[in-house]
Every structure is written in C-alpha cells, then in structure tokens.
C-alpha positions as CSV (number, residue, x, y, z in Angstrom):
1,M,103.6,99.2,87.6
2,S,105.2,102.5,87.9
3,N,103.9,105.9,87.1
4,M,104.9,108.1,84.2
5,S,107.1,111.0,85.4
6,Y,104.6,113.5,84.3
7,C,101.9,112.2,86.6
8,R,103.8,110.4,89.3
9,F,102.9,112.7,92.2
10,E,99.3,113.1,91.0
11,N,98.6,109.3,90.9
12,T,100.7,108.5,94.0
13,S,98.9,111.1,96.0
14,R,95.6,109.6,95.3
15,D,96.8,106.2,96.5
16,L,98.5,107.7,99.4
17,D,95.3,109.4,100.5
18,D,93.4,106.0,100.2
19,C,96.1,104.3,102.5
20,I,95.9,107.1,105.0
21,D,92.2,106.7,105.1
22,A,92.5,103.1,106.0
23,L,95.2,103.9,108.6
24,E,92.8,106.3,110.3
25,D,90.3,103.6,110.9
26,F,92.7,101.8,113.5
27,R,94.5,102.7,116.6
28,S,97.8,101.1,115.7
29,I,99.5,99.3,112.9
30,K,99.3,96.2,114.9
31,E,95.5,96.4,115.1
32,L,95.3,97.2,111.4
33,K,97.3,94.1,110.6
34,E,95.6,91.8,113.0
35,E,91.9,92.8,112.3
36,S,91.8,93.7,108.6
37,M,94.6,91.6,107.2
38,E,94.4,88.5,109.1
39,G,96.3,85.7,107.3
40,N,97.3,88.1,104.4
41,E,101.0,88.2,104.9
42,Y,101.6,89.8,101.5
43,E,99.5,92.8,102.4
44,Q,101.0,92.9,106.0
45,R,104.5,93.1,104.5
46,G,103.0,96.2,102.3
47,V,101.9,97.9,105.3
48,D,105.4,97.5,106.9
49,R,107.1,98.9,103.8
50,F,104.6,101.6,103.5
51,V,105.3,102.8,107.1
52,R,109.1,102.7,106.3
53,L,108.7,104.7,103.1
54,I,106.5,107.4,104.8
55,K,109.1,107.7,107.6
56,K,111.8,108.1,104.9
57,A,109.8,110.6,103.0
58,H,109.0,112.5,106.2
59,S,112.8,112.8,106.8
60,I,113.6,113.9,103.2
61,I,111.0,116.5,103.2
62,E,112.2,117.8,106.5
63,D,115.8,118.1,105.1
64,M,114.6,119.8,101.8
65,E,112.6,122.5,103.8
66,E,115.7,123.5,105.9
C-alpha cells in the first residue's frame, strides 16, 4: 500500500528507522539474510531491494545537495 502524499515521508521514515535498527544487529547483509531470514526468500529479496533503493536515494540526495 502506498502512502498519501501529505504523509509519505513521515510514514516511510518510521519504517526506514525500523529497517535500519534491524540492519545494525548484523555485521553484513549476508549475515542478516542467513541468520534471521533463513528460508524466507520473499524477505531476502526485500532486503536486496531495500539496499538498492537506499543506494539510489543516497545518490539522488548527494546530487540535490550540490
């Protein structure tokens, strides 16, 4: 489900914070996927997509700040 435009960043930032907390519990993406998501291919693909999106967002933000 998508967020309404007036609260998109508010809602997403809360979810992002939750994902970051989960990432901080592990030393690597590989460890996260092996130890906490064993056999859950759907969630493992979600982690891969999350990482790609974060990298893309980082690049966009850097470009916007220049």
